[in-house]
C-alpha positions as CSV (number, residue, x, y, z in Angstrom):
1,M,0.4,81.5,2.4
2,Y,1.6,78.9,4.9
3,W,1.0,75.8,2.8
4,K,2.9,77.3,-0.2
5,K,6.0,77.8,2.0
6,H,5.6,74.2,3.3
7,V,5.5,72.8,-0.3
8,Q,8.6,74.9,-1.3
9,V,10.5,73.4,1.6
10,W,9.7,69.8,0.6
11,F,10.4,70.2,-3.1
12,R,13.5,72.4,-2.9
13,F,16.6,70.4,-4.0
14,T,20.3,71.2,-4.0
15,R,22.4,70.9,-7.2
16,K,23.8,67.5,-6.2
17,E,20.3,66.2,-5.4
18,R,19.0,67.4,-8.8
19,L,21.9,65.7,-10.6
20,G,21.2,62.4,-8.8
21,I,17.5,62.5,-9.8
22,Y,18.5,63.1,-13.5
23,L,20.9,60.2,-13.4
24,L,18.4,57.8,-11.8
25,S,15.7,58.8,-14.3
26,S,18.1,58.2,-17.2
27,L,19.0,54.7,-15.8
28,I,15.4,53.7,-15.5
29,M,14.6,54.8,-19.1
30,L,17.6,52.8,-20.3
31,I,16.6,49.6,-18.6
32,W,13.0,50.0,-19.9
33,L,14.3,50.5,-23.5
34,L,16.9,47.7,-23.6
35,P,14.5,44.7,-24.3
36,S,12.9,46.4,-27.3
37,V,16.3,47.3,-28.8
38,F,17.8,43.8,-28.6
39,S,14.6,41.8,-29.4
40,S,14.0,40.4,-32.9
41,A,11.2,41.4,-35.1
42,N,9.6,38.0,-34.9
43,D,7.3,37.3,-32.0
44,P,8.8,34.3,-30.1
45,L,5.4,33.2,-28.9
46,I,4.0,32.7,-32.4
47,P,5.3,29.0,-32.7
48,L,3.6,28.2,-29.4
49,Q,0.1,29.4,-30.4
50,I,-1.7,26.0,-30.5
51,T,-5.5,25.8,-31.0
52,V,-7.8,23.8,-28.9
53,V,-8.4,21.4,-31.8
54,E,-4.7,20.7,-32.1
55,I,-4.4,20.1,-28.3
56,D,-7.1,17.5,-28.5
57,S,-5.4,15.8,-31.4
58,L,-2.1,15.7,-29.5
59,E,-3.8,14.1,-26.5
60,K,-5.4,11.4,-28.7
61,I,-2.0,10.6,-30.2
62,L,-0.3,10.4,-26.8
63,I,-3.0,8.1,-25.5
64,Q,-2.7,5.8,-28.5
65,R,1.1,5.6,-28.1
66,E,0.7,4.8,-24.4
67,Q,-1.7,1.9,-25.2
68,L,0.4,0.5,-28.0
69,T,3.7,0.6,-26.0
70,P,4.4,-2.9,-24.6
71,Y,5.5,-3.4,-21.0
72,R,7.4,-6.1,-19.3
73,I,6.2,-7.1,-15.8
74,S,9.0,-8.1,-13.4
75,D,8.8,-10.7,-10.7
76,T,8.3,-7.9,-8.2
77,G,5.3,-6.6,-10.0
78,R,6.9,-3.5,-11.4
79,R,6.2,-2.5,-15.0
80,S,8.9,-1.3,-17.4
81,K,8.7,-0.3,-21.0
82,I,10.3,-2.6,-23.7
83,V,12.5,-0.5,-25.9
84,A,12.8,-1.5,-29.6
85,S,16.2,-2.0,-31.2
86,K,17.7,-4.1,-34.0
87,Y,18.7,-6.7,-31.4
88,Y,15.5,-6.7,-29.4
89,P,12.6,-6.0,-31.7
90,V,9.3,-5.0,-30.0
91,S,6.8,-7.8,-30.0
92,S,3.3,-8.2,-28.5
93,P,2.9,-7.1,-24.9
94,V,4.2,-9.6,-22.3
95,I,1.4,-10.4,-19.8
96,V,2.4,-12.4,-16.7
97,S,-0.4,-13.9,-14.7
98,R,0.5,-14.6,-11.1
99,A,-0.6,-18.0,-9.7
100,V,-2.8,-18.1,-6.6
101,L,-0.7,-19.2,-3.6
102,D,-1.8,-21.8,-1.1
103,I,-1.5,-19.9,2.1
104,N,-0.6,-23.1,4.0
105,T,2.3,-24.2,1.8
106,A,3.7,-20.8,0.6
107,D,7.1,-19.9,2.0
108,S,8.4,-16.4,3.0
109,D,9.8,-15.8,-0.5
110,D,6.5,-16.5,-2.1
111,L,4.6,-14.3,0.3
112,E,7.0,-11.4,-0.1
113,Q,6.1,-11.2,-3.8
114,L,2.5,-10.3,-3.0
115,P,1.4,-6.6,-2.9
116,G,1.4,-5.2,0.6
117,I,3.5,-8.0,2.2
118,G,7.1,-7.4,3.0
119,E,9.8,-9.4,4.8
120,K,8.5,-8.8,8.3
121,L,4.9,-9.4,7.6
122,S,5.6,-12.6,5.6
123,A,7.5,-14.0,8.6
124,R,4.6,-13.1,11.0
125,I,2.1,-14.9,8.6
126,I,4.2,-18.1,8.8
127,K,4.7,-17.8,12.5
128,Y,1.0,-17.4,13.1
129,R,0.2,-20.3,10.8
130,D,2.4,-22.6,12.8
131,K,0.7,-21.5,16.1
132,L,-2.7,-22.1,14.6
133,G,-1.9,-25.4,13.0
134,G,-2.7,-24.0,9.6
135,Y,-5.1,-21.5,8.1
136,I,-8.7,-22.8,7.4
137,D,-9.8,-19.4,5.9
138,V,-7.9,-16.6,4.2
139,Q,-9.7,-14.1,6.4
140,Q,-7.6,-15.3,9.4
141,L,-4.8,-13.2,7.9
142,K,-6.6,-10.2,9.5
143,E,-5.5,-11.6,12.9
144,V,-1.8,-11.4,12.0
145,Y,-0.1,-8.6,13.8
146,G,0.7,-5.7,11.4
147,M,-1.8,-6.8,8.8
148,T,-3.8,-3.7,7.9
149,D,-7.1,-3.7,6.1
150,S,-5.5,-2.1,3.0
151,N,-2.8,-4.8,2.9
152,Y,-5.3,-7.5,3.3
153,L,-7.4,-6.3,0.5
154,K,-4.4,-6.1,-1.8
155,C,-3.3,-9.7,-1.3
156,K,-6.4,-11.7,-0.4
157,G,-7.3,-12.3,-4.1
158,Q,-3.9,-14.1,-4.6
159,L,-4.2,-16.5,-1.7
160,K,-6.3,-19.6,-1.1
161,V,-6.8,-22.5,1.2
162,S,-6.8,-25.9,-0.4
163,A,-10.1,-27.7,-0.3
164,N,-8.6,-30.9,1.0
165,F,-6.5,-29.1,3.7
166,R,-6.9,-30.4,7.3
167,P,-5.4,-28.3,10.1
168,L,-3.2,-29.7,12.8
169,K,-5.5,-30.5,15.7
170,I,-5.1,-30.7,19.5
171,Q,-5.8,-34.0,21.2
172,V,-8.2,-32.6,23.8
173,N,-8.4,-35.6,26.0
174,R,-4.6,-35.9,26.2
175,A,-3.7,-32.2,26.4
176,D,-2.8,-30.3,29.6
177,Y,-3.2,-26.7,30.4
178,A,0.2,-25.6,29.0
179,S,-0.4,-27.3,25.6
180,L,-3.9,-25.9,25.3
181,R,-2.6,-22.3,26.0
182,K,-0.2,-22.5,23.1
183,H,-3.1,-22.1,20.6
184,P,-4.0,-18.5,19.8
185,Y,-7.7,-19.1,20.1
186,I,-7.5,-20.7,23.6
187,H,-7.1,-18.1,26.4
188,H,-6.4,-18.7,30.1
189,L,-10.1,-19.2,31.2
190,F,-10.8,-21.5,28.2
191,A,-7.8,-23.7,28.9
192,K,-8.4,-23.8,32.6
193,S,-12.1,-24.8,32.2
194,L,-11.3,-27.4,29.6
195,A,-8.5,-29.0,31.7
196,A,-10.7,-28.9,34.8
197,Y,-13.6,-30.7,33.0
198,I,-11.3,-33.4,31.6
199,K,-9.8,-34.0,35.0
200,A,-13.2,-34.3,36.6
201,H,-14.8,-36.5,33.9
202,E,-11.6,-38.3,32.8
203,R,-12.3,-37.5,29.2
204,M,-14.5,-35.5,26.8
205,L,-16.4,-37.7,24.3
206,E,-17.8,-35.1,21.9
207,S,-17.6,-31.4,21.0
208,E,-21.2,-30.7,22.2
209,V,-19.9,-30.9,25.8
210,L,-18.0,-27.7,25.3
211,F,-21.3,-25.8,25.0
212,E,-22.3,-27.0,28.4
213,I,-19.3,-25.3,30.1
214,G,-20.7,-22.0,31.3
215,S,-17.4,-20.1,31.2
216,L,-17.1,-20.5,27.4
217,S,-19.1,-18.5,24.8
218,R,-20.5,-20.1,21.7
219,E,-18.4,-17.8,19.5
220,E,-15.2,-18.9,21.2
221,I,-16.1,-22.6,20.8
222,L,-17.0,-22.4,17.2
223,K,-13.8,-20.5,16.4
224,V,-11.5,-23.1,17.9
225,L,-13.6,-26.2,17.2
226,P,-11.9,-27.0,13.8
227,Y,-8.6,-27.3,15.7
228,L,-9.8,-29.8,18.3
229,D,-9.7,-33.6,18.2
230,F,-11.9,-35.4,20.7
231,S,-10.7,-38.9,19.9
232,Y,-9.3,-40.9,22.9
C-alpha cells in the first residue's frame, strides 16, 4: 500500500544515523542516572521540614527580639540599632523628643532637621517669612513655593507660632505703591486702589475703610489686615 511505502521512507536510517541515535540515547540515560548515583542516602530536605506551629513560634520570637532591641535616634531622625559589647553595654532604649520650633525664629539649620524639608525648601520658608513680615499661622507654609501637601503634613506638628508674636506691619498712611507691592498679599490692583484712596483723602483712619473700596474683595482684605498699621 502507498502509506506503508511512505512510512518506510521516513523511518529508514543509514548505518551512521543509527549509530548516532544509539549514542544520543546512551548520553541521555547517563545524564538522567548521574544525580541518583552521586546523591547521599539522606534526604537533604528533611532538616527544612518545619511545621506550621514551629513557624508561628519563630515569628513570635523574632517580634519579641525586635521590640526589645534598643535604638538610637540621630539628629537627622534616622534610627540605628545599639550593639552590645563589653565596652558599650546595652541599656534602656534611648528616646529623643524633638522640641517644637517657633517658625518665626527658626533658622535654616533648624528647619532642615524637620521631615520633608531640605536645604532649598528651608531657604524658601525663610525668604517668604521675610516678605510677609512673619508667619501668623503655620498654615501659611502651604503658600511657600515647593511645599507639597505631604511635606506640610509631615512637618506642621513640629512647628508653632508664638502666642505673643506680632508681625512686621506696613505703615499704610506713609506707604507708596512700590512699598505696598512688596508684600505677597498685595497685588497690583490692591496697591493701586489703596495708594489712590490715600492720595485723595490724605490718610486712612481705620481698617473699615478698606471694605468700602469696591475693587477689593473681603477675603483679600481679611488676609492682609494683620500686616497693616493705620496709625498716622
